Backbone as CSV, one residue per row, in Angstrom:
resi,resn,N_x,N_y,N_z,CA_x,CA_y,CA_z,C_x,C_y,C_z
1,MET,1.363,-16.413,-13.934,1.831,-15.227,-13.485,2.063,-14.135,-14.439
2,LEU,1.666,-12.884,-14.252,1.839,-11.850,-15.035,3.267,-11.227,-14.988
3,GLU,3.794,-10.956,-16.183,5.089,-10.481,-16.171,5.083,-8.928,-16.297
4,MET,6.098,-8.155,-15.463,6.172,-6.716,-15.479,7.326,-6.350,-14.758
5,ASP,8.146,-5.514,-15.542,9.470,-5.171,-14.834,9.163,-4.018,-13.819
6,ALA,10.237,-3.852,-12.958,10.035,-2.931,-11.870,9.498,-1.494,-12.181
7,ALA,10.163,-0.952,-13.141,9.729,0.501,-13.450,8.479,0.627,-14.118
8,THR,8.021,-0.266,-14.895,6.487,-0.223,-15.329,5.628,-0.680,-14.041
9,PHE,5.910,-1.338,-13.337,5.024,-1.829,-12.030,5.139,-0.469,-11.127
10,GLU,6.061,0.298,-10.973,6.049,1.403,-10.284,5.358,2.563,-10.783
11,SER,5.404,2.632,-12.075,4.463,3.550,-12.919,3.100,3.233,-12.606
12,LEU,2.807,2.092,-12.686,1.228,1.600,-12.463,0.869,2.007,-11.170
13,VAL,1.753,1.758,-10.136,1.294,2.208,-8.891,1.209,3.633,-8.684
14,ILE,1.965,4.336,-9.197,1.772,5.843,-9.260,0.466,6.322,-10.004
15,GLU,0.166,5.548,-11.055,-0.945,5.789,-11.656,-2.275,5.578,-10.735
16,GLU,-2.212,4.408,-9.986,-3.294,4.057,-9.050,-3.306,5.046,-7.924
17,LEU,-2.190,5.467,-7.446,-2.364,6.542,-6.459,-2.973,7.822,-6.860
18,ASP,-2.739,8.249,-8.124,-3.361,9.296,-8.644,-4.830,9.199,-8.792
19,GLN,-5.313,7.811,-8.845,-6.670,7.696,-9.039,-7.520,7.663,-7.695
20,LEU,-6.872,7.647,-6.596,-7.546,7.647,-5.192,-7.980,9.018,-4.971
21,PRO,-9.072,9.310,-4.157,-9.622,10.534,-3.997,-8.683,11.363,-3.138
22,ASP,-8.713,12.633,-3.337,-7.889,13.564,-2.642,-7.974,13.568,-1.141
23,ASP,-9.260,13.332,-0.649,-9.567,13.242,0.762,-8.654,12.101,1.582
24,MET,-8.312,11.132,0.846,-7.569,10.109,1.374,-6.155,10.525,1.770
25,PHE,-5.740,11.552,1.011,-4.267,12.001,1.366,-4.216,13.278,2.305
26,ASP,-5.500,13.848,2.558,-5.497,14.927,3.317,-4.837,14.904,4.796
27,GLY,-4.898,13.840,5.305,-4.270,13.530,6.680,-2.942,12.832,6.630
28,LEU,-2.585,12.380,5.613,-1.360,11.767,5.576,-0.166,12.684,5.596
29,ASP,0.756,12.497,6.679,1.633,13.409,6.978,2.940,12.612,7.298
30,ASN,4.032,12.934,6.658,5.300,12.171,6.874,5.181,10.740,6.292
31,VAL,4.544,10.505,5.245,4.478,9.046,4.972,4.928,9.118,3.445
32,ILE,5.773,8.012,3.136,6.375,7.768,1.782,5.659,6.535,1.349
33,PHE,5.754,6.451,-0.028,5.254,5.135,-0.787,6.423,4.617,-1.457
34,VAL,6.631,3.265,-1.220,7.697,2.499,-1.703,7.240,1.356,-2.457
35,VAL,8.050,0.996,-3.698,7.574,-0.296,-4.191,8.907,-1.088,-4.133
36,GLU,8.685,-2.378,-3.672,9.684,-3.328,-3.439,9.372,-4.742,-4.199
37,ASP,10.234,-5.430,-4.426,10.056,-6.770,-5.239,9.225,-7.725,-4.237
38,ARG,9.661,-7.865,-3.174,9.203,-8.939,-2.196,9.436,-8.407,-0.741
39,PRO,8.588,-8.989,0.163,8.868,-8.805,1.487,10.093,-9.262,1.910
40,GLU,10.774,-9.011,3.064,12.117,-9.383,3.485,12.048,-10.928,3.691
41,ASP,11.017,-11.612,4.108,11.117,-13.103,4.145,11.083,-13.816,2.745
42,GLY,10.832,-13.019,1.759,10.938,-13.638,0.357,9.584,-14.253,-0.043
43,SER,8.656,-14.173,0.877,7.359,-14.829,0.547,6.636,-13.995,-0.549
44,LEU,5.599,-14.846,-1.051,4.633,-14.112,-1.920,3.243,-13.796,-1.326
45,ASP,3.147,-14.006,-0.097,1.959,-13.826,0.654,1.388,-12.457,0.998
46,LEU,2.383,-11.632,1.106,1.952,-10.196,1.492,2.012,-9.272,0.299
47,LEU,1.010,-8.552,0.094,0.763,-7.536,-1.019,1.321,-6.243,-0.666
48,GLY,1.233,-5.798,0.537,1.694,-4.405,0.998,1.848,-4.371,2.581
49,LEU,2.405,-3.303,2.758,2.841,-3.166,4.317,2.631,-1.585,4.683
50,TYR,1.917,-1.505,5.815,2.096,-0.172,6.384,3.146,-0.194,7.600
51,ASP,4.192,0.587,7.525,5.358,0.489,8.441,5.298,1.753,9.142
52,GLY,4.811,1.882,10.264,4.790,3.078,10.950,3.777,3.063,12.329
53,VAL,3.518,4.185,12.726,2.512,4.317,13.915,1.217,4.845,13.379
54,ALA,0.272,4.122,13.549,-1.114,4.653,13.095,-1.399,5.944,13.708
55,LEU,-2.135,6.751,12.959,-2.600,8.139,13.592,-3.327,7.988,14.801
56,THR,-4.030,7.005,14.958,-4.742,6.894,16.220,-4.014,6.436,17.449
57,GLU,-2.789,6.113,17.333,-1.801,5.581,18.306,-0.664,6.464,18.581
58,ARG,-0.605,7.561,17.772,0.585,8.570,18.078,0.421,9.406,19.392
59,GLN,1.504,9.387,20.074,1.642,10.148,21.296,2.187,11.545,20.946
60,ALA,3.551,11.429,20.965,4.438,12.722,20.719,5.129,12.382,19.304
61,TYR,4.469,12.850,18.326,4.899,12.703,16.955,5.140,14.112,16.378
62,GLY,6.408,14.344,15.879,6.680,15.678,15.406,7.887,15.713,14.411
63,VAL,8.416,16.997,14.341,9.489,17.185,13.525,10.699,16.432,13.923
64,GLY,11.368,15.944,12.771,12.522,14.989,13.004,12.238,13.520,12.935
65,GLU,10.870,13.126,12.872,10.558,11.663,12.951,10.809,11.174,11.429
66,LEU,11.296,10.072,11.431,11.361,9.341,10.043,10.183,9.115,9.510
67,PRO,10.051,9.221,8.275,8.582,8.981,7.684,8.250,7.537,7.795
68,ASP,6.884,7.334,7.999,6.171,6.114,7.793,6.171,5.773,6.425
69,ARG,6.205,4.301,6.247,6.147,3.894,4.749,5.122,2.981,4.550
70,ILE,4.588,3.110,3.300,3.619,2.346,2.849,4.338,1.474,1.513
71,VAL,4.475,0.286,1.709,5.266,-0.622,0.705,4.281,-1.476,-0.009
72,VAL,4.384,-1.370,-1.442,3.691,-2.162,-2.277,4.689,-3.052,-2.913
73,TYR,4.272,-4.488,-2.761,5.223,-5.543,-3.268,4.848,-5.911,-4.569
74,ARG,5.844,-5.845,-5.520,5.433,-6.100,-6.931,5.403,-7.697,-7.229
75,GLU,6.247,-8.461,-6.867,6.195,-9.987,-7.207,4.811,-10.620,-6.614
76,PRO,4.551,-10.345,-5.372,3.185,-11.040,-5.008,2.088,-10.549,-5.791
77,HIS,2.024,-9.381,-6.110,0.847,-8.859,-7.034,0.886,-9.505,-8.290
78,LEU,2.001,-9.804,-8.875,2.142,-10.254,-10.194,1.780,-11.760,-10.207
79,ASP,2.084,-12.336,-9.062,1.739,-13.720,-8.907,0.382,-14.193,-8.776
80,ILE,-0.537,-13.114,-8.351,-1.880,-13.429,-8.282,-2.733,-12.911,-9.448
81,CYS,-2.245,-12.062,-10.144,-3.055,-11.505,-11.308,-2.670,-11.976,-12.552
82,GLU,-3.732,-12.178,-13.417,-3.694,-12.822,-14.620,-3.505,-11.749,-15.886
83,ASP,-3.815,-10.436,-15.551,-3.854,-9.678,-16.648,-3.532,-8.240,-16.041
84,GLU,-3.364,-7.215,-16.686,-3.180,-5.796,-16.200,-4.295,-5.179,-15.493
85,GLN,-5.628,-5.445,-15.897,-6.564,-4.730,-15.165,-6.824,-5.413,-13.744
86,ALA,-6.686,-6.777,-13.621,-6.663,-7.400,-12.448,-5.529,-6.822,-11.424
87,LEU,-4.420,-6.581,-12.082,-3.216,-5.972,-11.343,-3.609,-4.687,-10.862
88,ARG,-4.114,-3.746,-11.665,-4.594,-2.476,-11.233,-5.504,-2.479,-10.184
89,ASP,-6.540,-3.327,-10.171,-7.613,-3.499,-9.101,-6.828,-3.990,-7.824
90,GLU,-5.966,-4.746,-8.034,-5.207,-5.298,-6.628,-4.505,-4.262,-6.107
91,VAL,-3.673,-3.466,-6.999,-2.928,-2.509,-6.470,-3.688,-1.431,-5.692
92,HIS,-4.836,-1.067,-6.374,-5.695,-0.145,-5.971,-6.213,-0.535,-4.525
93,THR,-6.587,-1.802,-4.318,-7.033,-2.256,-3.052,-6.044,-2.312,-2.098
94,THR,-4.741,-2.670,-2.455,-3.632,-2.668,-1.468,-3.352,-1.354,-0.923
95,LEU,-3.326,-0.185,-1.993,-3.131,1.168,-1.545,-4.172,1.590,-0.584
96,VAL,-5.456,1.367,-0.811,-6.441,1.766,0.177,-6.265,1.030,1.504
97,HIS,-6.053,-0.304,1.461,-5.784,-1.090,2.668,-4.669,-0.554,3.487
98,GLU,-3.623,-0.267,2.954,-2.474,0.174,3.671,-2.529,1.748,4.044
99,ILE,-3.198,2.516,3.421,-3.504,3.936,4.047,-4.528,3.795,5.038
100,ALA,-5.348,2.942,5.003,-6.451,2.697,5.958,-5.601,2.492,7.467
101,HIS,-4.574,1.661,7.293,-3.818,1.256,8.413,-3.186,2.690,9.115
102,PHE,-2.775,3.383,8.245,-2.196,4.675,8.608,-3.282,5.496,9.438
103,TYR,-4.547,5.435,9.099,-5.530,6.075,9.787,-6.027,5.285,11.055
104,GLY,-5.562,4.223,11.095,-5.800,3.398,12.398,-7.005,2.398,12.242
105,ILE,-7.269,2.088,10.925,-8.411,1.066,10.659,-7.695,-0.248,10.601
106,ASP,-8.252,-1.178,11.358,-7.592,-2.577,11.574,-8.288,-3.411,10.440
107,ASP,-7.609,-4.711,10.190,-7.930,-5.622,9.230,-9.358,-6.063,9.312
108,ASP,-9.850,-6.292,10.600,-11.246,-6.760,10.813,-12.103,-5.565,10.244
109,ARG,-11.995,-4.502,10.365,-12.862,-3.346,9.931,-12.748,-3.303,8.415
110,LEU,-11.468,-3.462,7.899,-11.308,-3.439,6.415,-12.022,-4.674,5.715
111,HIS,-12.058,-5.688,6.456,-12.879,-6.959,5.932,-14.287,-6.631,5.751
112,GLU,-14.820,-5.981,6.811,-16.127,-5.651,6.887,-16.423,-4.642,5.759
113,LEU,-15.587,-3.744,5.435,-15.668,-2.787,4.342,-15.447,-3.397,2.854
114,GLY,-14.928,-4.567,2.899,-14.588,-5.166,1.518,-13.319,-4.749,1.008
115,TRP,-12.266,-4.096,1.820,-11.037,-3.830,1.385,-9.699,-4.739,2.009
116,ALA,-10.110,-5.900,2.340,-9.087,-6.899,2.744,-9.332,-8.135,2.245
């Protein structure tokens, strides 16, 4: 298991967000990115989570809505990665995966595209 404190991991996530193409962010509206240690159930099985209503499923969405959240979990990432480069690659994949859920792309399609 790789060791990394929360502040360093959050900085790494920000760096990986900066590496994503601008057009991935063009449609993101009212979305925040959050880093947490683990999912609520305490497991190490989940690397990230999109918590919101996919763009393709929104009906009446507008001003005053709470933001959707994309959560990246630190401890599950550290548990499966042996070095920093593997960690960066996995965080990158997790970010793409969760952003794709915002756009309404499901896990089956993400598997086909190699992002799951």
